[in-house]
FITORGU-962532 format. One line per field, with one value per residue (C-alpha): residue number from 1; chain; x, y, z. Coordinates in Angstrom, 2 decimals. Layout:
BEGIN
pos <- [NUM|...] .
unit <- [A|...] .
X <- [X|...] .
Y <- [Y|...] .
Z <- [Z|...] .
//
This chain:
BEGIN
pos <- [1|2|3|4|5|6|7|8|9|10|11|12|13|14|15|16|17|18|19|20|21|22|23|24|25|26|27|28|29|30|31|32|33|34|35|36|37|38|39|40|41|42|43|44|45|46|47|48|49|50|51|52|53|54|55|56|57|58|59|60|61|62|63|64|65|66|67|68|69|70|71|72|73|74|75|76|77|78|79|80|81|82|83|84|85|86|87|88|89|90|91|92|93|94|95|96|97|98|99|100|101|102|103|104|105|106|107|108|109|110|111|112|113|114|115|116|117|118|119|120|121|122|123|124|125|126|127|128|129|130|131|132|133|134|135|136|137|138|139|140|141|142|143|144|145|146|147|148|149|150|151|152|153|154|155|156|157|158|159|160|161|162|163|164|165|166|167|168|169|170|171|172|173|174|175|176|177|178|179|180|181|182|183|184|185|186|187|188|189|190|191|192|193|194|195|196|197|198|199|200|201|202|203|204|205|206|207|208|209|210|211|212|213|214|215|216|217|218|219|220|221|222|223|224|225|226|227|228|229|230|231|232|233|234|235|236|237|238|239|240|241|242|243|244|245|246|247|248|249|250|251|252|253|254|255|256|257|258|259|260|261|262|263|264|265|266|267|268|269|270|271|272|273|274|275|276|277|278|279|280|281|282|283|284|285|286|287|288|289|290|291|292|293|294|295|296|297|298|299|300|301|302|303|304|305|306|307|308|309|310|311|312|313|314|315|316|317|318|319|320|321|322|323|324|325|326|327|328|329|330|331|332|333|334|335|336|337|338|339|340|341|342|343|344|345|346|347|348|349|350|351|352|353|354|355|356|357|358|359|360|361|362|363|364|365|366|367|368|369|370|371|372|373|374|375|376|377|378|379|380|381|382|383|384|385|386|387|388|389|390|391|392|393|394|395|396|397|398|399|400|401|402|403|404|405|406|407|408|409|410|411|412|413|414|415|416|417|418|419|420|421|422|423|424|425|426|427|428|429|430|431|432|433|434|435|436|437|438|439|440|441|442|443|444|445|446|447|448|449|450|451|452|453|454|455|456|457|458|459|460|461|462|463|464|465|466|467|468|469|470|471|472|473|474|475|476|477|478|479|480|481|482|483|484|485|486|487|488|489|490|491|492|493|494|495|496|497|498|499|500|501|502|503|504|505|506|507|508|509|510|511|512|513|514|515|516|517|518|519|520|521|522|523|524|525|526|527|528|529|530] .
unit <- [A|A|A|A|A|A|A|A|A|A|A|A|A|A|A|A|A|A|A|A|A|A|A|A|A|A|A|A|A|A|A|A|A|A|A|A|A|A|A|A|A|A|A|A|A|A|A|A|A|A|A|A|A|A|A|A|A|A|A|A|A|A|A|A|A|A|A|A|A|A|A|A|A|A|A|A|A|A|A|A|A|A|A|A|A|A|A|A|A|A|A|A|A|A|A|A|A|A|A|A|A|A|A|A|A|A|A|A|A|A|A|A|A|A|A|A|A|A|A|A|A|A|A|A|A|A|A|A|A|A|A|A|A|A|A|A|A|A|A|A|A|A|A|A|A|A|A|A|A|A|A|A|A|A|A|A|A|A|A|A|A|A|A|A|A|A|A|A|A|A|A|A|A|A|A|A|A|A|A|A|A|A|A|A|A|A|A|A|A|A|A|A|A|A|A|A|A|A|A|A|A|A|A|A|A|A|A|A|A|A|A|A|A|A|A|A|A|A|A|A|A|A|A|A|A|A|A|A|A|A|A|A|A|A|A|A|A|A|A|A|A|A|A|A|A|A|A|A|A|A|A|A|A|A|A|A|A|A|A|A|A|A|A|A|A|A|A|A|A|A|A|A|A|A|A|A|A|A|A|A|A|A|A|A|A|A|A|A|A|A|A|A|A|A|A|A|A|A|A|A|A|A|A|A|A|A|A|A|A|A|A|A|A|A|A|A|A|A|A|A|A|A|A|A|A|A|A|A|A|A|A|A|A|A|A|A|A|A|A|A|A|A|A|A|A|A|A|A|A|A|A|A|A|A|A|A|A|A|A|A|A|A|A|A|A|A|A|A|A|A|A|A|A|A|A|A|A|A|A|A|A|A|A|A|A|A|A|A|A|A|A|A|A|A|A|A|A|A|A|A|A|A|A|A|A|A|A|A|A|A|A|A|A|A|A|A|A|A|A|A|A|A|A|A|A|A|A|A|A|A|A|A|A|A|A|A|A|A|A|A|A|A|A|A|A|A|A|A|A|A|A|A|A|A|A|A|A|A|A|A|A|A|A|A|A|A|A|A|A|A|A|A|A|A|A|A|A|A|A|A|A|A|A|A|A|A|A|A|A|A|A|A|A|A|A|A|A|A|A|A|A|A|A|A|A|A|A|A|A|A|A|A|A|A|A|A|A|A|A|A|A|A|A|A|A|A|A|A|A|A] .
X <- [110.17|112.47|113.74|117.43|119.26|120.94|123.06|123.60|126.26|129.36|132.84|134.23|137.32|138.63|136.71|137.07|140.73|143.65|146.63|148.43|147.39|146.81|143.61|141.92|142.51|140.31|136.55|135.67|131.92|131.41|133.29|131.69|128.18|129.02|130.70|127.52|127.08|123.26|122.85|123.57|124.02|123.32|124.68|126.55|126.20|129.39|129.36|132.45|133.52|136.48|139.79|138.63|138.21|141.34|140.07|136.67|138.30|140.32|137.23|135.36|138.15|138.07|134.28|134.82|137.26|134.90|131.64|132.16|128.37|128.13|128.43|130.01|129.06|131.22|129.38|131.22|128.93|130.69|130.85|133.61|132.82|131.13|130.41|128.37|124.73|123.43|126.13|125.61|121.85|121.91|124.37|122.32|119.09|120.51|121.71|118.30|116.50|118.71|118.93|116.64|115.04|113.30|111.27|109.31|112.41|114.94|115.08|117.24|119.29|120.66|123.91|124.32|127.36|129.98|130.38|130.36|127.60|126.11|126.08|124.36|121.75|120.99|120.72|118.34|116.24|115.96|115.03|112.33|111.07|110.99|113.54|115.45|112.70|114.39|115.25|118.08|120.98|123.22|126.32|128.49|131.92|132.32|133.26|136.51|138.39|139.55|139.72|136.32|134.38|131.50|130.11|126.39|123.92|120.32|117.60|116.19|113.49|114.86|112.73|112.76|111.83|115.27|116.98|115.88|117.91|116.52|113.02|113.44|114.63|111.83|109.39|110.83|110.33|106.70|106.30|107.86|105.34|102.45|103.75|104.06|100.42|99.43|101.79|103.57|100.42|100.45|96.84|95.41|92.20|92.78|90.38|91.93|95.49|94.71|93.16|96.22|98.51|96.66|96.49|100.29|100.75|98.24|99.69|103.19|102.07|99.03|98.00|94.33|91.69|91.04|87.75|87.77|84.41|83.50|81.79|82.85|86.01|87.14|90.40|89.80|91.56|94.46|94.98|94.81|97.57|99.72|99.27|100.48|103.51|104.37|104.22|106.27|108.95|109.14|109.52|106.22|104.63|106.05|103.15|101.10|98.52|95.28|92.21|88.66|85.45|82.83|80.10|81.45|80.98|77.67|76.16|78.32|81.23|81.66|82.80|85.03|86.72|87.45|88.02|88.91|87.35|88.16|88.16|84.71|82.95|80.49|79.85|82.77|85.24|87.75|90.74|91.52|91.44|93.35|91.19|92.12|92.49|95.29|96.81|97.06|99.01|101.58|100.23|97.28|93.75|91.60|87.90|86.24|82.46|82.45|78.79|77.92|79.09|76.42|75.75|77.29|80.51|80.52|80.44|83.32|85.31|84.86|86.37|89.25|90.02|89.83|91.39|93.50|91.91|88.84|87.27|87.47|84.18|83.55|86.52|86.69|90.12|90.78|93.50|95.43|96.20|97.73|96.68|95.88|92.45|91.46|87.79|86.16|82.53|80.32|77.49|76.68|77.46|75.84|72.54|73.17|73.58|70.32|68.57|69.93|72.04|75.43|76.61|76.99|79.94|81.88|81.17|82.46|85.64|86.48|85.35|88.47|90.18|87.51|88.17|85.74|87.36|85.67|84.51|86.07|83.23|84.12|87.79|87.70|91.04|92.67|91.54|94.45|97.32|95.68|95.49|99.24|99.91|97.68|99.26|102.66|101.34|99.70|102.86|104.94|102.48|102.20|105.82|104.93|104.12|101.08|100.53|97.70|98.15|97.17|93.69|92.74|93.85|91.83|88.76|88.97|89.59|86.64|84.29|85.97|85.58|82.07|78.79|77.91|80.72|79.13|82.27|79.93|82.77|85.15|88.83|87.95|86.09|89.00|91.57|89.55|89.09|92.81|93.73|91.40|92.76|96.40|95.74|94.09|96.74|98.69|102.43|101.73|99.63|96.11|94.38|90.94|89.49|90.50|89.11|85.80|85.34|86.12|83.73|80.95|81.71|81.58|78.29|76.72|78.02|76.68|73.37|72.88|73.69|71.13|68.50|69.08|69.38|65.80|64.63|61.47|59.43|57.39|60.42|59.71|56.04|52.94|51.64|48.56|50.74|52.83|49.68|48.47|51.57|51.68|54.39|56.23|56.30|57.27|60.23|61.39|61.08|62.92|65.84|65.93|66.08|68.86|70.96|70.22|71.32|74.58|75.27|76.78|74.36|71.23|73.36|75.58|72.53|71.02|74.19|74.09|70.37|70.35|73.86|72.63|69.69|71.48|73.80|70.82|70.07|71.81|71.66|71.08|69.83|70.01|69.13|65.99|64.80|65.32|63.58|60.50|60.44|60.50|57.80|55.37|55.43|55.52|59.19|62.28|66.04|66.18|63.61|65.12|68.83|68.58] .
Y <- [21.25|23.76|22.66|22.00|24.49|23.04|25.29|24.33|26.26|26.09|26.47|29.86|29.15|32.70|33.98|30.80|30.20|30.86|29.14|29.09|31.32|34.32|32.78|33.53|37.24|37.17|36.94|33.65|33.43|29.67|29.54|32.80|31.32|28.99|31.72|33.55|32.86|33.02|30.65|26.94|25.31|21.61|20.57|22.26|20.66|22.05|21.69|21.70|20.44|18.23|19.97|22.05|19.02|19.84|23.37|21.97|19.59|22.48|24.67|21.74|21.31|25.02|24.90|21.97|24.13|27.09|25.09|21.48|20.98|21.55|18.43|19.22|16.96|17.39|16.97|16.72|18.30|17.58|20.33|21.15|24.84|26.64|29.56|27.44|28.00|24.69|22.65|24.32|24.13|20.44|19.58|21.37|19.91|16.38|17.16|18.49|15.48|12.98|14.83|13.60|16.79|16.51|19.71|18.52|18.48|20.65|24.26|24.83|27.97|28.23|30.24|32.43|34.52|32.03|30.35|31.92|34.31|31.52|29.23|31.95|32.52|28.82|28.44|31.38|29.97|26.51|27.85|30.05|27.05|24.94|22.39|23.56|23.86|26.59|30.26|32.22|33.20|36.15|36.93|40.08|40.82|42.89|46.55|45.82|42.65|40.69|37.25|35.79|38.57|36.73|39.71|39.88|37.47|37.84|35.53|37.23|37.09|38.57|40.17|37.71|40.40|42.02|39.05|38.55|35.42|33.83|34.91|33.19|29.99|30.18|30.56|27.40|25.60|26.72|25.50|22.20|21.97|22.61|19.98|17.56|18.11|17.38|14.35|16.01|15.97|19.00|19.97|22.67|23.74|27.34|27.07|23.83|25.13|28.34|26.26|24.00|27.07|28.38|24.99|24.73|28.10|27.26|23.78|25.05|28.08|26.99|24.26|25.24|22.71|22.40|21.39|19.66|19.56|17.77|14.72|11.16|10.26|13.88|13.18|14.50|11.59|11.66|15.41|15.13|12.53|14.70|17.66|15.41|14.25|17.84|18.99|16.01|16.77|20.31|18.96|20.52|17.28|14.18|11.79|9.51|10.09|8.65|8.35|7.23|7.46|8.67|6.95|3.65|4.76|3.79|3.83|3.37|2.20|5.67|7.27|4.32|4.35|8.06|8.84|5.44|3.72|2.46|-1.25|-2.32|0.83|-1.28|-4.89|-6.22|-3.55|-6.11|-3.75|-0.06|1.37|4.58|5.64|7.33|10.85|9.71|7.67|10.96|12.76|15.10|13.99|14.59|13.22|13.02|12.58|11.86|12.38|14.30|15.18|11.57|11.99|11.97|15.15|13.71|12.81|16.25|17.89|15.73|16.44|20.20|20.04|17.90|20.33|23.45|22.21|19.23|17.11|14.91|12.09|8.51|6.60|5.55|7.54|10.11|11.51|13.56|12.54|14.75|14.66|17.47|16.66|18.67|18.04|17.83|17.07|15.90|15.94|15.60|17.35|21.05|21.49|24.93|23.30|20.51|23.14|24.82|21.43|20.73|17.76|19.40|21.55|25.21|25.69|22.77|24.00|27.46|25.88|23.78|26.35|28.55|27.01|25.48|24.21|22.65|20.06|20.04|16.75|15.34|16.59|20.12|19.60|18.07|19.68|17.70|14.30|13.89|14.68|12.42|9.60|9.91|9.85|6.82|4.92|5.42|4.26|1.16|0.45|0.41|-1.99|-4.32|-4.12|-2.87|0.66|0.82|3.60|4.59|4.65|8.03|7.13|5.26|8.15|10.67|8.40|7.96|11.66|12.76|10.67|11.33|15.11|14.99|15.67|11.98|10.96|11.02|10.27|9.72|8.15|10.93|9.92|6.46|5.83|7.20|5.14|1.95|2.72|3.30|0.18|-1.97|-0.64|-1.00|-4.58|-5.54|-3.82|-6.30|-5.58|-2.39|-0.81|0.45|0.27|1.14|-2.24|-1.85|1.69|0.74|-2.06|0.27|2.99|0.43|-0.75|2.82|3.52|0.36|1.21|4.75|3.76|1.14|3.70|6.11|3.38|2.21|5.67|6.12|9.71|10.50|13.13|13.73|15.51|18.40|17.89|17.15|13.57|14.78|16.40|13.21|11.08|13.31|12.76|10.36|7.72|9.31|12.74|11.28|9.36|12.32|14.80|12.44|12.19|15.96|16.63|14.07|15.87|19.22|17.97|16.72|20.10|23.25|25.71|25.89|26.70|23.70|21.41|22.89|22.22|18.56|18.12|19.85|18.87|17.74|20.01|23.19|22.91|23.54|26.89|30.12|31.49|28.60|29.54|26.27|27.80|29.44|26.18|24.33|27.08|26.87|23.06|23.15|25.85|23.36|21.53|24.70|24.04|26.27|25.79|26.70|24.06|21.12|21.83|21.69] .
Z <- [-19.02|-20.66|-24.05|-24.60|-26.83|-29.92|-32.17|-35.82|-37.72|-39.92|-38.54|-39.57|-41.65|-40.94|-37.92|-35.85|-36.77|-34.44|-32.85|-29.52|-26.63|-28.88|-30.15|-26.82|-27.37|-30.47|-30.83|-32.43|-33.08|-32.74|-29.44|-28.22|-28.48|-25.59|-23.47|-22.45|-18.72|-18.83|-21.80|-21.69|-25.07|-24.68|-28.08|-30.93|-34.36|-35.90|-39.67|-41.86|-45.25|-46.14|-45.61|-42.64|-40.40|-38.37|-37.66|-36.68|-34.16|-32.71|-32.30|-30.72|-28.18|-27.28|-26.82|-24.47|-22.45|-21.94|-21.78|-20.62|-20.53|-24.30|-26.43|-29.80|-32.71|-35.80|-39.10|-42.40|-45.01|-48.31|-50.92|-53.40|-53.69|-50.74|-53.09|-55.50|-54.68|-56.04|-54.31|-50.95|-51.10|-52.09|-49.31|-46.66|-47.98|-47.66|-44.14|-43.08|-44.53|-42.70|-39.37|-36.60|-35.25|-31.88|-31.74|-28.71|-26.48|-28.30|-29.52|-32.60|-33.26|-36.79|-36.71|-39.82|-38.90|-40.07|-43.46|-46.90|-47.86|-49.97|-46.92|-44.89|-47.60|-47.84|-44.07|-44.04|-46.87|-45.37|-41.95|-43.44|-45.43|-42.20|-43.39|-40.32|-37.67|-35.65|-35.39|-36.94|-34.68|-35.50|-33.43|-33.30|-31.81|-28.62|-28.92|-27.14|-27.88|-24.87|-23.28|-22.47|-24.20|-25.97|-27.86|-28.56|-30.09|-31.16|-32.48|-35.54|-38.21|-41.40|-44.10|-46.97|-49.47|-49.03|-50.57|-54.15|-54.64|-51.51|-52.46|-55.81|-54.16|-51.61|-54.49|-56.00|-52.70|-52.69|-56.26|-55.22|-52.37|-54.74|-57.16|-54.25|-53.25|-56.86|-57.04|-59.94|-62.11|-64.42|-63.76|-66.05|-64.31|-63.09|-60.16|-58.91|-59.32|-57.40|-54.62|-54.33|-54.27|-51.23|-49.52|-49.79|-48.08|-45.36|-44.79|-43.98|-41.94|-39.97|-37.55|-37.69|-38.82|-42.54|-44.20|-47.59|-49.35|-52.55|-54.04|-53.32|-55.22|-55.72|-53.88|-50.35|-48.62|-51.08|-50.60|-46.80|-46.83|-49.12|-46.74|-43.92|-45.91|-46.86|-43.22|-42.09|-44.69|-43.26|-39.68|-38.65|-37.60|-35.93|-35.36|-37.56|-40.25|-38.88|-41.12|-40.46|-42.48|-40.02|-42.06|-40.68|-37.05|-35.46|-31.97|-28.88|-31.00|-32.51|-29.26|-28.39|-31.81|-31.71|-28.04|-26.62|-23.62|-20.17|-19.36|-18.16|-19.36|-21.38|-22.30|-24.28|-23.07|-21.78|-21.99|-22.25|-25.76|-26.58|-29.57|-32.82|-31.41|-29.13|-31.96|-33.91|-31.14|-32.73|-36.10|-38.40|-38.00|-41.15|-40.43|-43.74|-44.03|-40.75|-41.39|-40.51|-36.89|-34.19|-32.20|-29.00|-30.80|-32.41|-28.96|-27.72|-30.88|-30.46|-26.96|-28.21|-31.05|-28.88|-25.65|-26.82|-24.07|-23.71|-21.70|-22.95|-22.87|-19.28|-17.98|-15.17|-16.02|-19.12|-21.55|-23.95|-27.67|-29.70|-33.25|-36.36|-37.87|-41.51|-42.06|-45.28|-46.36|-49.42|-47.60|-47.37|-43.67|-43.54|-44.53|-42.03|-39.31|-40.37|-40.23|-36.74|-37.84|-37.31|-34.41|-35.29|-32.91|-34.41|-37.93|-36.98|-35.56|-38.63|-41.20|-41.03|-44.08|-46.30|-49.81|-52.25|-54.47|-57.89|-59.36|-62.51|-64.74|-63.62|-64.54|-68.04|-68.94|-66.11|-67.36|-69.78|-67.34|-64.76|-67.31|-67.94|-64.19|-63.67|-66.55|-64.93|-61.55|-63.02|-65.01|-61.82|-60.18|-63.17|-64.30|-67.78|-68.94|-71.23|-73.78|-76.15|-79.87|-81.34|-82.61|-79.42|-77.21|-79.23|-79.13|-75.36|-74.71|-76.87|-74.79|-71.42|-71.80|-73.30|-71.44|-71.86|-69.47|-66.01|-63.95|-61.00|-59.02|-60.09|-59.92|-58.64|-61.88|-63.92|-62.01|-62.50|-66.20|-66.81|-64.83|-66.94|-70.24|-69.14|-68.03|-71.35|-73.50|-75.62|-75.63|-73.72|-76.50|-75.78|-79.17|-80.56|-79.62|-75.95|-75.85|-77.47|-74.96|-72.08|-73.24|-73.53|-70.00|-68.62|-70.39|-68.93|-65.49|-65.44|-67.04|-64.34|-61.63|-63.06|-63.23|-59.67|-58.12|-56.98|-56.48|-54.50|-56.37|-53.23|-51.76|-54.16|-55.11|-53.08|-53.10|-55.01|-57.70|-58.07|-58.35|-61.18|-63.33|-66.26|-65.88|-68.84|-67.16|-63.77|-65.22|-67.26|-64.37|-62.02|-64.48|-65.01|-61.27|-60.83|-63.46|-61.79|-58.38|-59.85|-61.50|-60.05|-61.73|-63.88|-66.93|-66.25|-65.94|-69.12|-71.11|-70.06|-70.71|-74.12|-75.31|-78.74|-79.57|-78.48|-81.52|-83.81|-82.17|-83.17|-79.62|-77.23|-73.78|-71.86|-68.50|-69.87|-71.48|-68.21|-66.23|-68.47|-68.23|-64.44|-64.37|-65.96|-62.61|-60.46|-59.65|-59.71|-59.42|-55.71|-54.84|-56.71|-56.09|-52.30] .
//
């Protein structure tokens, strides 16, 4: 079905003006848009401010005369000075945020011929930034003036680089998008900030799948939801945010949960079920831990992503769902493909925009701004803002950024820690006593996790070699390998393992010390870090 055409534009206080019969001898751009015989404008959102309401009503009446099929909706967009950039931008921003765009059924043309130059610039900027999900419309008068001459009109894409002021404002919009993705947290890690900058650009320009990699608790789910909210604010997405952790899907229920099923397709299927993919129609589907999906479900998902259609479990007729996919994983999917546990074709399809979210231990400079953010969030929930005293804050930060802080749960650990301290703070003050108690709690928690995290040495050594190890050597080697597998490089692992003794060396070479230790057991970094 062809979409209805909706024009959005300001009444021209000079160009659209005119009285009596003589007005029909002049070219008036807003009226002329509806005079083209081969174009039917279904609705004209005619914007005006305050004192130009009478002119707007007059123009609306004339549009009704030449194009009875066009519905004119008058919109008062209040602004005291249409030449004031901030006023105009704010007024148009408020209008765009409150307007109910229906991009599935309507095509929007943003008219930039009328209005002040500032109005035109702002309309341009907001269309390029997707606050107005449409195309720019420019109209021109006919060479010879005369009754019924509509002139020319063209849908255009202007070069943003020609307009420095617009480019600056657009840059601010991009910065606002980046800040939104980070929830306003002033993160300091250069790698993370560069990654978020690119994700913002991709989010507003692309509908392709996105893959978020990183350890549990690194913020994959949180970031996926923020991407959804950013796209929804830019009118690029209309449906729901649908999230599922694929590790919770098992057996026959996995296909039913994702793709739906037909009544009677299996025991217990007493009614049709639409499934999560259809629930995400016109929205965003976040599949966390996608590496846990079975191979059959992976094949069905690939078809759904590529063709926007799939078969429900037990169904003979395909159904459709146009969703955007963001996948999350803490696994190395390339290795999973090599091991035959993940489909190569699906990996190729979702590997277009891949981002690895660093864990908290790799972003120690971001711990402090995240603590401030979390304290504010907890304060809103508890009705009282808690703050550190100076000594307590320094004590907590020294430990939080030290190699002894495992942060195995990443931001989940940090959030829980801040919540506990804020709750125990008397009169909203987190003092030394609260901090000392919290650090002891974290140390017990991580020590228990290390003790209970069993590692099988036979995965890297032969059973004969393991049997020949003293208990002391076996326990030590197991701990060393666990640190290595939680580190991004041999140097990183060496710094953690030799954090104290390295200070006594003039030229510490942590990687070399670790390499020599592993060589005692005929092991190397490539073997143990897999």
